[in-house]
Biopython code that builds the backbone (N, CA, C, O; Angstrom):
import numpy as np
from Bio.PDB.StructureBuilder import StructureBuilder

atoms = [
    (1, "MET", "N", (-2.359, -6.097, 17.027)),
    (1, "MET", "CA", (-2.743, -5.814, 15.737)),
    (1, "MET", "C", (-3.658, -4.421, 15.619)),
    (1, "MET", "O", (-4.111, -3.920, 16.648)),
    (2, "ASN", "N", (-3.872, -3.906, 14.491)),
    (2, "ASN", "CA", (-4.622, -2.627, 14.421)),
    (2, "ASN", "C", (-6.114, -2.789, 14.229)),
    (2, "ASN", "O", (-6.851, -1.815, 14.075)),
    (3, "GLY", "N", (-6.550, -4.057, 14.241)),
    (3, "GLY", "CA", (-7.991, -4.116, 14.216)),
    (3, "GLY", "C", (-8.500, -4.233, 12.700)),
    (3, "GLY", "O", (-9.706, -4.365, 12.491)),
    (4, "ALA", "N", (-7.806, -4.195, 11.900)),
    (4, "ALA", "CA", (-8.188, -4.108, 10.322)),
    (4, "ALA", "C", (-8.673, -5.572, 10.062)),
    (4, "ALA", "O", (-8.028, -6.505, 10.539)),
    (5, "PRO", "N", (-9.772, -5.788, 9.329)),
    (5, "PRO", "CA", (-10.263, -6.952, 8.936)),
    (5, "PRO", "C", (-9.208, -7.735, 8.087)),
    (5, "PRO", "O", (-8.495, -7.211, 7.231)),
    (6, "ALA", "N", (-9.201, -9.048, 8.430)),
    (6, "ALA", "CA", (-8.287, -9.928, 7.701)),
    (6, "ALA", "C", (-8.561, -10.012, 6.168)),
    (6, "ALA", "O", (-9.620, -9.630, 5.669)),
    (7, "ILE", "N", (-7.720, -10.442, 5.596)),
    (7, "ILE", "CA", (-7.862, -10.946, 4.133)),
    (7, "ILE", "C", (-8.700, -12.151, 4.052)),
    (7, "ILE", "O", (-8.458, -13.130, 4.759)),
    (8, "THR", "N", (-9.626, -12.120, 3.260)),
    (8, "THR", "CA", (-10.291, -13.607, 3.066)),
    (8, "THR", "C", (-10.018, -14.038, 1.747)),
    (8, "THR", "O", (-9.927, -13.243, 0.812)),
    (9, "VAL", "N", (-9.867, -15.406, 1.616)),
    (9, "VAL", "CA", (-9.588, -16.095, 0.414)),
    (9, "VAL", "C", (-10.533, -17.100, 0.181)),
    (9, "VAL", "O", (-10.846, -17.940, 1.025)),
    (10, "LYS", "N", (-11.030, -17.024, -1.039)),
    (10, "LYS", "CA", (-12.063, -18.070, -1.396)),
    (10, "LYS", "C", (-11.414, -18.940, -2.479)),
    (10, "LYS", "O", (-11.028, -18.310, -3.463)),
    (11, "GLU", "N", (-11.220, -20.260, -2.489)),
    (11, "GLU", "CA", (-10.677, -20.942, -3.397)),
    (11, "GLU", "C", (-11.897, -21.622, -4.435)),
    (11, "GLU", "O", (-12.940, -22.163, -4.067)),
    (12, "VAL", "N", (-11.446, -21.426, -5.742)),
    (12, "VAL", "CA", (-12.362, -21.973, -6.766)),
    (12, "VAL", "C", (-11.378, -22.656, -7.874)),
    (12, "VAL", "O", (-10.181, -22.427, -8.049)),
    (13, "SER", "N", (-12.214, -23.541, -8.555)),
    (13, "SER", "CA", (-11.440, -24.199, -9.795)),
    (13, "SER", "C", (-11.577, -23.319, -10.894)),
    (13, "SER", "O", (-12.495, -22.507, -11.012)),
    (14, "ALA", "N", (-10.483, -23.521, -11.846)),
    (14, "ALA", "CA", (-10.664, -22.672, -13.036)),
    (14, "ALA", "C", (-11.787, -22.869, -13.891)),
    (14, "ALA", "O", (-12.198, -22.005, -14.666)),
    (15, "THR", "N", (-12.309, -24.060, -13.745)),
    (15, "THR", "CA", (-13.561, -24.336, -14.563)),
    (15, "THR", "C", (-14.843, -23.458, -13.851)),
    (15, "THR", "O", (-15.680, -22.793, -14.463)),
    (16, "LYS", "N", (-14.757, -23.632, -12.556)),
    (16, "LYS", "CA", (-15.962, -22.972, -11.928)),
    (16, "LYS", "C", (-15.848, -21.366, -12.039)),
    (16, "LYS", "O", (-16.861, -20.669, -12.097)),
    (17, "LEU", "N", (-14.524, -20.820, -12.063)),
    (17, "LEU", "CA", (-14.551, -19.521, -12.428)),
    (17, "LEU", "C", (-14.920, -19.083, -13.751)),
    (17, "LEU", "O", (-15.535, -18.033, -13.936)),
    (18, "ARG", "N", (-14.514, -19.955, -14.789)),
    (18, "ARG", "CA", (-14.931, -19.819, -16.041)),
    (18, "ARG", "C", (-16.580, -19.887, -16.164)),
    (18, "ARG", "O", (-17.126, -19.089, -16.926)),
    (19, "ASP", "N", (-17.256, -20.698, -15.530)),
    (19, "ASP", "CA", (-18.613, -20.948, -15.587)),
    (19, "ASP", "C", (-19.302, -19.859, -14.939)),
    (19, "ASP", "O", (-20.448, -19.583, -15.292)),
    (20, "HIS", "N", (-18.615, -19.095, -13.863)),
    (20, "HIS", "CA", (-19.397, -18.116, -13.017)),
    (20, "HIS", "C", (-18.518, -17.042, -12.861)),
    (20, "HIS", "O", (-18.276, -16.653, -11.719)),
    (21, "PHE", "N", (-17.940, -16.439, -13.936)),
    (21, "PHE", "CA", (-16.993, -15.425, -14.009)),
    (21, "PHE", "C", (-17.322, -14.140, -13.320)),
    (21, "PHE", "O", (-16.632, -13.575, -12.472)),
    (22, "ARG", "N", (-18.535, -13.737, -13.830)),
    (22, "ARG", "CA", (-19.140, -12.436, -13.269)),
    (22, "ARG", "C", (-19.336, -12.505, -11.886)),
    (22, "ARG", "O", (-19.046, -11.468, -11.289)),
    (23, "ARG", "N", (-19.768, -13.481, -11.176)),
    (23, "ARG", "CA", (-19.977, -13.713, -9.712)),
    (23, "ARG", "C", (-18.805, -13.499, -9.113)),
    (23, "ARG", "O", (-18.740, -12.715, -8.166)),
    (24, "TYR", "N", (-17.724, -14.156, -9.572)),
    (24, "TYR", "CA", (-16.415, -14.131, -8.859)),
    (24, "TYR", "C", (-15.762, -12.748, -9.015)),
    (24, "TYR", "O", (-15.032, -12.352, -8.107)),
    (25, "THR", "N", (-15.971, -11.982, -10.102)),
    (25, "THR", "CA", (-15.360, -10.847, -10.172)),
    (25, "THR", "C", (-16.081, -9.818, -9.252)),
    (25, "THR", "O", (-15.481, -8.818, -8.859)),
    (26, "LYS", "N", (-17.332, -10.063, -8.925)),
    (26, "LYS", "CA", (-18.083, -9.181, -8.160)),
    (26, "LYS", "C", (-17.655, -9.549, -6.754)),
    (26, "LYS", "O", (-17.698, -8.587, -5.988)),
    (27, "GLU", "N", (-17.270, -10.645, -6.234)),
    (27, "GLU", "CA", (-16.757, -11.126, -5.070)),
    (27, "GLU", "C", (-15.508, -10.604, -4.800)),
    (27, "GLU", "O", (-15.353, -10.378, -3.600)),
    (28, "ALA", "N", (-14.537, -10.327, -5.520)),
    (28, "ALA", "CA", (-13.179, -9.935, -5.360)),
    (28, "ALA", "C", (-13.104, -8.481, -5.162)),
    (28, "ALA", "O", (-12.618, -7.740, -6.017)),
    (29, "LYS", "N", (-13.583, -8.062, -4.039)),
    (29, "LYS", "CA", (-13.598, -6.637, -3.701)),
    (29, "LYS", "C", (-12.874, -6.474, -2.344)),
    (29, "LYS", "O", (-12.876, -7.380, -1.511)),
    (30, "ASP", "N", (-12.264, -5.304, -2.154)),
    (30, "ASP", "CA", (-11.424, -4.875, -1.203)),
    (30, "ASP", "C", (-10.490, -6.006, -0.688)),
    (30, "ASP", "O", (-9.558, -6.293, -1.439)),
    (31, "LYS", "N", (-10.596, -6.675, 0.451)),
    (31, "LYS", "CA", (-9.700, -7.814, 0.843)),
    (31, "LYS", "C", (-10.281, -9.135, 0.673)),
    (31, "LYS", "O", (-9.964, -10.106, 1.360)),
    (32, "LYS", "N", (-11.153, -9.143, -0.277)),
    (32, "LYS", "CA", (-11.741, -10.551, -0.576)),
    (32, "LYS", "C", (-10.951, -10.984, -1.944)),
    (32, "LYS", "O", (-11.008, -10.323, -2.981)),
    (33, "VAL", "N", (-10.259, -12.107, -1.799)),
    (33, "VAL", "CA", (-9.379, -12.567, -2.730)),
    (33, "VAL", "C", (-9.921, -13.764, -3.362)),
    (33, "VAL", "O", (-10.448, -14.506, -2.533)),
    (34, "ILE", "N", (-9.961, -14.188, -4.545)),
    (34, "ILE", "CA", (-10.230, -15.416, -5.057)),
    (34, "ILE", "C", (-9.002, -16.170, -5.514)),
    (34, "ILE", "O", (-8.251, -15.656, -6.344)),
    (35, "LEU", "N", (-8.767, -17.371, -5.005)),
    (35, "LEU", "CA", (-7.571, -18.157, -5.267)),
    (35, "LEU", "C", (-8.238, -19.234, -6.466)),
    (35, "LEU", "O", (-9.200, -19.965, -6.228)),
    (36, "ILE", "N", (-7.612, -19.178, -7.630)),
    (36, "ILE", "CA", (-8.045, -19.996, -8.700)),
    (36, "ILE", "C", (-7.077, -21.061, -8.776)),
    (36, "ILE", "O", (-5.884, -20.816, -8.956)),
    (37, "ARG", "N", (-7.559, -22.317, -8.640)),
    (37, "ARG", "CA", (-6.703, -23.525, -8.832)),
    (37, "ARG", "C", (-6.954, -24.224, -10.188)),
    (37, "ARG", "O", (-8.093, -24.359, -10.635)),
    (38, "ASN", "N", (-5.967, -24.615, -10.755)),
    (38, "ASN", "CA", (-5.991, -25.323, -12.061)),
    (38, "ASN", "C", (-5.037, -26.283, -12.101)),
    (38, "ASN", "O", (-3.915, -25.895, -11.777)),
    (39, "ARG", "N", (-5.163, -27.533, -12.434)),
    (39, "ARG", "CA", (-4.411, -28.679, -12.428)),
    (39, "ARG", "C", (-3.231, -28.638, -13.454)),
    (39, "ARG", "O", (-2.164, -29.249, -13.399)),
    (40, "ARG", "N", (-3.669, -27.798, -14.370)),
    (40, "ARG", "CA", (-2.472, -27.692, -15.475)),
    (40, "ARG", "C", (-1.555, -26.366, -15.515)),
    (40, "ARG", "O", (-0.629, -26.216, -16.312)),
    (41, "GLN", "N", (-1.908, -25.515, -14.632)),
    (41, "GLN", "CA", (-1.058, -24.251, -14.463)),
    (41, "GLN", "C", (-0.932, -23.919, -12.838)),
    (41, "GLN", "O", (-1.630, -24.390, -11.939)),
    (42, "ALA", "N", (0.048, -23.070, -12.736)),
    (42, "ALA", "CA", (0.115, -22.465, -11.265)),
    (42, "ALA", "C", (-1.153, -21.877, -10.834)),
    (42, "ALA", "O", (-1.927, -21.467, -11.698)),
    (43, "SER", "N", (-1.450, -21.790, -9.598)),
    (43, "SER", "CA", (-2.430, -21.127, -9.001)),
    (43, "SER", "C", (-2.477, -19.564, -9.360)),
    (43, "SER", "O", (-1.404, -19.030, -9.642)),
    (44, "LYS", "N", (-3.471, -18.914, -9.367)),
    (44, "LYS", "CA", (-3.576, -17.520, -9.473)),
    (44, "LYS", "C", (-4.600, -16.823, -8.570)),
    (44, "LYS", "O", (-5.521, -17.439, -8.034)),
    (45, "TYR", "N", (-4.404, -15.573, -8.437)),
    (45, "TYR", "CA", (-5.313, -14.881, -7.529)),
    (45, "TYR", "C", (-6.016, -13.826, -8.497)),
    (45, "TYR", "O", (-5.483, -13.298, -9.473)),
    (46, "LEU", "N", (-7.328, -13.620, -8.033)),
    (46, "LEU", "CA", (-8.118, -12.584, -8.609)),
    (46, "LEU", "C", (-8.404, -11.715, -7.491)),
    (46, "LEU", "O", (-8.803, -12.157, -6.413)),
    (47, "MET", "N", (-8.199, -10.420, -7.734)),
    (47, "MET", "CA", (-8.516, -9.587, -6.679)),
    (47, "MET", "C", (-8.804, -8.152, -7.099)),
    (47, "MET", "O", (-8.690, -7.865, -8.290)),
    (48, "ASP", "N", (-9.146, -7.285, -6.267)),
    (48, "ASP", "CA", (-9.655, -5.872, -6.626)),
    (48, "ASP", "C", (-8.391, -4.986, -6.788)),
    (48, "ASP", "O", (-7.549, -4.783, -5.914)),
    (49, "LYS", "N", (-8.399, -4.444, -8.174)),
    (49, "LYS", "CA", (-7.309, -3.548, -8.560)),
    (49, "LYS", "C", (-6.888, -2.470, -7.510)),
    (49, "LYS", "O", (-5.737, -2.359, -7.087)),
    (50, "GLU", "N", (-7.980, -1.659, -7.123)),
    (50, "GLU", "CA", (-7.791, -0.636, -6.228)),
    (50, "GLU", "C", (-7.174, -1.012, -4.939)),
    (50, "GLU", "O", (-6.294, -0.290, -4.472)),
    (51, "TRP", "N", (-7.616, -2.240, -4.232)),
    (51, "TRP", "CA", (-7.024, -2.670, -3.116)),
    (51, "TRP", "C", (-5.488, -3.030, -3.403)),
    (51, "TRP", "O", (-4.568, -2.569, -2.727)),
    (52, "PHE", "N", (-5.323, -3.872, -4.441)),
    (52, "PHE", "CA", (-3.925, -4.167, -4.704)),
    (52, "PHE", "C", (-3.111, -2.914, -4.925)),
    (52, "PHE", "O", (-2.067, -2.741, -4.297)),
    (53, "ASP", "N", (-3.538, -2.079, -5.760)),
    (53, "ASP", "CA", (-2.664, -0.798, -5.837)),
    (53, "ASP", "C", (-2.358, -0.010, -4.592)),
    (53, "ASP", "O", (-1.299, 0.613, -4.522)),
    (54, "ARG", "N", (-3.248, -0.003, -3.585)),
    (54, "ARG", "CA", (-3.088, 0.453, -2.300)),
    (54, "ARG", "C", (-2.142, -0.293, -1.554)),
    (54, "ARG", "O", (-1.411, 0.321, -0.776)),
    (55, "ILE", "N", (-2.034, -1.638, -1.680)),
    (55, "ILE", "CA", (-1.066, -2.445, -0.981)),
    (55, "ILE", "C", (0.289, -2.183, -1.662)),
    (55, "ILE", "O", (1.284, -2.128, -0.939)),
    (56, "ILE", "N", (0.406, -2.026, -2.901)),
    (56, "ILE", "CA", (1.607, -1.772, -3.550)),
    (56, "ILE", "C", (2.297, -0.438, -3.075)),
    (56, "ILE", "O", (3.515, -0.361, -2.912)),
    (57, "ARG", "N", (1.447, 0.581, -2.871)),
    (57, "ARG", "CA", (1.636, 1.967, -2.500)),
    (57, "ARG", "C", (2.407, 1.820, -0.980)),
    (57, "ARG", "O", (3.528, 2.215, -0.661)),
    (58, "GLU", "N", (1.503, 1.186, -0.260)),
    (58, "GLU", "CA", (2.130, 1.066, 1.223)),
    (58, "GLU", "C", (3.315, 0.187, 1.278)),
    (58, "GLU", "O", (4.123, 0.455, 2.166)),
    (59, "HIS", "N", (3.560, -0.750, 0.549)),
    (59, "HIS", "CA", (4.682, -1.672, 0.416)),
    (59, "HIS", "C", (5.864, -0.512, -0.035)),
    (59, "HIS", "O", (6.872, -0.465, 0.670)),
    (60, "GLU", "N", (5.785, 0.142, -0.850)),
    (60, "GLU", "CA", (6.813, 1.206, -1.394)),
    (60, "GLU", "C", (7.157, 2.118, -0.343)),
    (60, "GLU", "O", (8.332, 2.434, -0.156)),
    (61, "SER", "N", (6.159, 2.592, 0.402)),
    (61, "SER", "CA", (6.278, 3.510, 1.485)),
    (61, "SER", "C", (6.950, 3.078, 2.778)),
    (61, "SER", "O", (7.633, 3.782, 3.522)),
    (62, "VAL", "N", (6.592, 1.625, 2.931)),
    (62, "VAL", "CA", (7.379, 0.930, 4.136)),
    (62, "VAL", "C", (8.934, 0.745, 3.791)),
    (62, "VAL", "O", (9.804, 0.817, 4.658)),
    (63, "LEU", "N", (9.201, 0.492, 2.397)),
    (63, "LEU", "CA", (10.472, 0.258, 1.931)),
    (63, "LEU", "C", (11.306, 1.622, 2.150)),
    (63, "LEU", "O", (12.447, 1.631, 2.612)),
    (64, "ALA", "N", (10.551, 2.836, 1.736)),
    (64, "ALA", "CA", (11.419, 3.991, 1.612)),
    (64, "ALA", "C", (11.579, 4.402, 3.123)),
    (64, "ALA", "O", (12.593, 5.052, 3.376)),
    (65, "THR", "N", (10.761, 4.128, 4.123)),
    (65, "THR", "CA", (10.946, 4.396, 5.436)),
    (65, "THR", "C", (12.051, 3.525, 6.102)),
    (65, "THR", "O", (12.768, 3.985, 6.991)),
    (66, "LEU", "N", (12.159, 2.300, 5.659)),
    (66, "LEU", "CA", (13.268, 1.419, 6.087)),
    (66, "LEU", "C", (14.600, 1.739, 5.536)),
    (66, "LEU", "O", (15.643, 1.401, 6.095)),
    (67, "GLU", "N", (14.542, 2.409, 4.408)),
    (67, "GLU", "CA", (16.008, 2.948, 3.889)),
    (67, "GLU", "C", (16.344, 4.057, 4.762)),
    (67, "GLU", "O", (17.500, 4.120, 5.181)),
    (68, "VAL", "N", (15.466, 4.974, 5.108)),
    (68, "VAL", "CA", (15.810, 6.124, 5.941)),
    (68, "VAL", "C", (16.422, 5.505, 7.352)),
    (68, "VAL", "O", (17.481, 5.889, 7.850)),
    (69, "LEU", "N", (15.603, 4.524, 7.881)),
    (69, "LEU", "CA", (16.006, 4.199, 9.179)),
    (69, "LEU", "C", (17.269, 3.370, 9.079)),
    (69, "LEU", "O", (17.941, 3.346, 10.110)),
    (70, "ALA", "N", (17.741, 2.659, 8.003)),
    (70, "ALA", "CA", (18.931, 2.026, 7.803)),
    (70, "ALA", "C", (20.158, 2.940, 7.703)),
    (70, "ALA", "O", (21.300, 2.518, 7.884)),
    (71, "ASN", "N", (19.860, 4.224, 7.404)),
    (71, "ASN", "CA", (20.857, 5.137, 7.409)),
    (71, "ASN", "C", (21.034, 5.879, 8.662)),
    (71, "ASN", "O", (20.210, 6.752, 8.936)),
    (72, "PRO", "N", (21.986, 5.643, 9.432)),
    (72, "PRO", "CA", (22.016, 6.187, 10.774)),
    (72, "PRO", "C", (22.300, 7.750, 10.757)),
    (72, "PRO", "O", (21.833, 8.493, 11.620)),
    (73, "GLU", "N", (23.024, 8.151, 9.810)),
    (73, "GLU", "CA", (23.253, 9.628, 9.712)),
    (73, "GLU", "C", (21.905, 10.466, 9.289)),
    (73, "GLU", "O", (21.660, 11.577, 9.761)),
    (74, "LEU", "N", (21.044, 9.782, 8.322)),
    (74, "LEU", "CA", (20.059, 10.585, 7.914)),
    (74, "LEU", "C", (18.941, 10.496, 9.070)),
    (74, "LEU", "O", (18.205, 11.447, 9.332)),
    (75, "SER", "N", (18.891, 9.276, 9.722)),
    (75, "SER", "CA", (18.064, 9.215, 10.919)),
    (75, "SER", "C", (18.230, 10.240, 11.906)),
    (75, "SER", "O", (17.337, 10.931, 12.395)),
    (76, "GLU", "N", (19.452, 10.273, 12.153)),
    (76, "GLU", "CA", (19.911, 11.272, 13.337)),
    (76, "GLU", "C", (19.635, 12.813, 12.913)),
    (76, "GLU", "O", (19.226, 13.656, 13.711)),
    (77, "ARG", "N", (19.902, 13.055, 11.599)),
    (77, "ARG", "CA", (19.606, 14.251, 11.035)),
    (77, "ARG", "C", (17.903, 14.590, 11.326)),
    (77, "ARG", "O", (17.518, 15.640, 11.839)),
    (78, "LEU", "N", (17.135, 13.643, 10.953)),
    (78, "LEU", "CA", (15.670, 13.834, 10.941)),
    (78, "LEU", "C", (15.311, 13.840, 12.442)),
    (78, "LEU", "O", (14.379, 14.559, 12.801)),
    (79, "LEU", "N", (15.891, 13.191, 13.229)),
    (79, "LEU", "CA", (15.470, 13.402, 14.727)),
    (79, "LEU", "C", (15.849, 14.706, 15.273)),
    (79, "LEU", "O", (15.110, 15.189, 16.130)),
    (80, "ARG", "N", (16.921, 15.364, 14.891)),
    (80, "ARG", "CA", (17.434, 16.695, 15.221)),
    (80, "ARG", "C", (16.383, 17.668, 14.610)),
    (80, "ARG", "O", (16.015, 18.630, 15.285)),
    (81, "LEU", "N", (15.952, 17.486, 13.528)),
    (81, "LEU", "CA", (15.208, 18.469, 12.819)),
    (81, "LEU", "C", (13.786, 18.423, 13.329)),
    (81, "LEU", "O", (13.028, 19.373, 13.133)),
    (82, "GLY", "N", (13.433, 17.401, 13.941)),
    (82, "GLY", "CA", (11.929, 17.020, 14.469)),
    (82, "GLY", "C", (11.988, 17.859, 15.828)),
    (82, "GLY", "O", (10.960, 18.436, 16.185)),
    (83, "LYS", "N", (12.884, 17.931, 16.425)),
    (83, "LYS", "CA", (13.032, 18.670, 17.708)),
    (83, "LYS", "C", (12.848, 20.169, 17.529)),
    (83, "LYS", "O", (12.474, 20.839, 18.492)),
    (84, "THR", "N", (13.100, 20.746, 16.316)),
    (84, "THR", "CA", (12.920, 22.071, 16.252)),
    (84, "THR", "C", (11.680, 22.508, 15.313)),
    (84, "THR", "O", (11.385, 23.676, 15.059)),
    (85, "ILE", "N", (11.054, 21.439, 14.875)),
    (85, "ILE", "CA", (10.076, 21.774, 13.607)),
    (85, "ILE", "C", (8.819, 22.841, 14.269)),
    (85, "ILE", "O", (8.366, 23.735, 13.553)),
    (86, "ASP", "N", (8.453, 22.695, 15.321)),
    (86, "ASP", "CA", (7.296, 23.490, 15.852)),
    (86, "ASP", "C", (7.902, 25.092, 15.936)),
    (86, "ASP", "O", (7.170, 26.038, 15.646)),
    (87, "ASP", "N", (9.175, 25.266, 16.323)),
    (87, "ASP", "CA", (9.613, 26.576, 16.370)),
    (87, "ASP", "C", (9.871, 27.051, 14.963)),
    (87, "ASP", "O", (9.685, 28.235, 14.682)),
    (88, "ASP", "N", (10.271, 26.226, 14.112)),
    (88, "ASP", "CA", (10.541, 26.669, 12.697)),
    (88, "ASP", "C", (9.218, 27.019, 11.939)),
    (88, "ASP", "O", (9.224, 27.926, 11.107)),
    (89, "VAL", "N", (7.995, 26.253, 12.239)),
    (89, "VAL", "CA", (6.948, 26.563, 11.807)),
    (89, "VAL", "C", (6.243, 28.049, 12.060)),
    (89, "VAL", "O", (5.789, 28.831, 11.224)),
    (90, "ARG", "N", (6.313, 28.162, 13.509)),
    (90, "ARG", "CA", (5.886, 29.378, 14.202)),
    (90, "ARG", "C", (6.870, 30.672, 13.641)),
    (90, "ARG", "O", (6.354, 31.789, 13.631)),
    (91, "ALA", "N", (8.007, 30.546, 13.269)),
    (91, "ALA", "CA", (8.971, 31.517, 12.900)),
    (91, "ALA", "C", (8.971, 31.733, 11.491)),
    (91, "ALA", "O", (9.614, 32.647, 10.976)),
    (92, "GLY", "N", (8.190, 30.831, 10.774)),
    (92, "GLY", "CA", (8.114, 31.086, 9.235)),
    (92, "GLY", "C", (9.286, 30.547, 8.506)),
    (92, "GLY", "O", (9.512, 31.059, 7.409)),
    (93, "ARG", "N", (10.060, 29.620, 8.912)),
    (93, "ARG", "CA", (11.202, 29.139, 8.440)),
    (93, "ARG", "C", (11.038, 28.103, 7.488)),
    (93, "ARG", "O", (11.963, 27.594, 6.854)),
    (94, "LEU", "N", (9.632, 27.750, 7.386)),
    (94, "LEU", "CA", (9.397, 26.494, 6.523)),
    (94, "LEU", "C", (8.508, 26.895, 5.411)),
    (94, "LEU", "O", (7.744, 27.834, 5.637)),
    (95, "HIS", "N", (8.484, 26.348, 4.271)),
    (95, "HIS", "CA", (7.657, 26.653, 3.269)),
    (95, "HIS", "C", (6.656, 25.580, 2.765)),
    (95, "HIS", "O", (7.064, 24.418, 2.751)),
    (96, "SER", "N", (5.496, 25.817, 2.383)),
    (96, "SER", "CA", (4.641, 24.873, 2.009)),
    (96, "SER", "C", (5.033, 24.198, 0.595)),
    (96, "SER", "O", (5.704, 24.855, -0.201)),
    (97, "MET", "N", (4.621, 22.907, 0.287)),
    (97, "MET", "CA", (4.856, 22.237, -0.924)),
    (97, "MET", "C", (4.515, 23.105, -2.097)),
    (97, "MET", "O", (5.198, 23.065, -3.120)),
    (98, "GLU", "N", (3.514, 23.857, -1.975)),
    (98, "GLU", "CA", (2.913, 24.800, -3.120)),
    (98, "GLU", "C", (3.983, 25.859, -3.410)),
    (98, "GLU", "O", (4.438, 26.083, -4.532)),
    (99, "GLU", "N", (4.372, 26.554, -2.160)),
    (99, "GLU", "CA", (5.468, 27.458, -2.428)),
    (99, "GLU", "C", (6.693, 27.096, -3.050)),
    (99, "GLU", "O", (7.231, 27.803, -3.903)),
    (100, "VAL", "N", (7.246, 25.778, -2.558)),
    (100, "VAL", "CA", (8.389, 25.272, -3.278)),
    (100, "VAL", "C", (8.346, 24.873, -4.571)),
    (100, "VAL", "O", (9.297, 25.051, -5.332)),
    (101, "PHE", "N", (7.166, 24.264, -4.944)),
    (101, "PHE", "CA", (7.063, 23.712, -6.256)),
    (101, "PHE", "C", (6.097, 24.337, -7.299)),
    (101, "PHE", "O", (5.669, 23.760, -8.299)),
    (102, "ASP", "N", (5.821, 25.612, -6.907)),
    (102, "ASP", "CA", (4.953, 26.369, -7.611)),
    (102, "ASP", "C", (5.547, 26.871, -8.998)),
    (102, "ASP", "O", (6.558, 27.565, -9.105)),
    (103, "LYS", "N", (4.767, 26.415, -10.028)),
    (103, "LYS", "CA", (5.364, 26.672, -11.381)),
    (103, "LYS", "C", (4.705, 27.758, -11.913)),
    (103, "LYS", "O", (3.496, 27.567, -12.045)),
    (104, "ASP", "N", (5.181, 29.020, -12.320)),
    (104, "ASP", "CA", (4.483, 30.119, -12.665)),
    (104, "ASP", "C", (4.793, 30.108, -14.275)),
    (104, "ASP", "O", (4.321, 30.984, -15.001)),
]
sb = StructureBuilder()
sb.init_structure("model")
sb.init_model(0)
sb.init_chain("A")
sb.init_seg("    ")
for serial, (resi, resn, name, xyz) in enumerate(atoms, 1):
    if name == "N":
        sb.init_residue(resn, " ", resi, " ")
    sb.init_atom(name, np.array(xyz, "f"), 0.0, 1.0, " ", f" {name:<3s}", serial, name[0])
structure = sb.get_structure()
């Protein structure tokens, strides 16, 4: 593992959440998640939006990487390009993102 702290989940009833909403919204930070149990509905999670958005971005990045790796031709092309990248940088054959996408 990479040593990252584990996600912690605290379970509360919907009634307890309702009675102490502010407290639980403050507790739901980073990897601290509140699991809300309710007898009448499916359980729900209360979590930090920034942390959740970061998880979604990482998930999308992993899926994009897997798509590339699943394509043998593209993977081989990238590996070949990787062997010459240092020479291409030194020779000025590559352009920065700003140069490529600059809108005048």
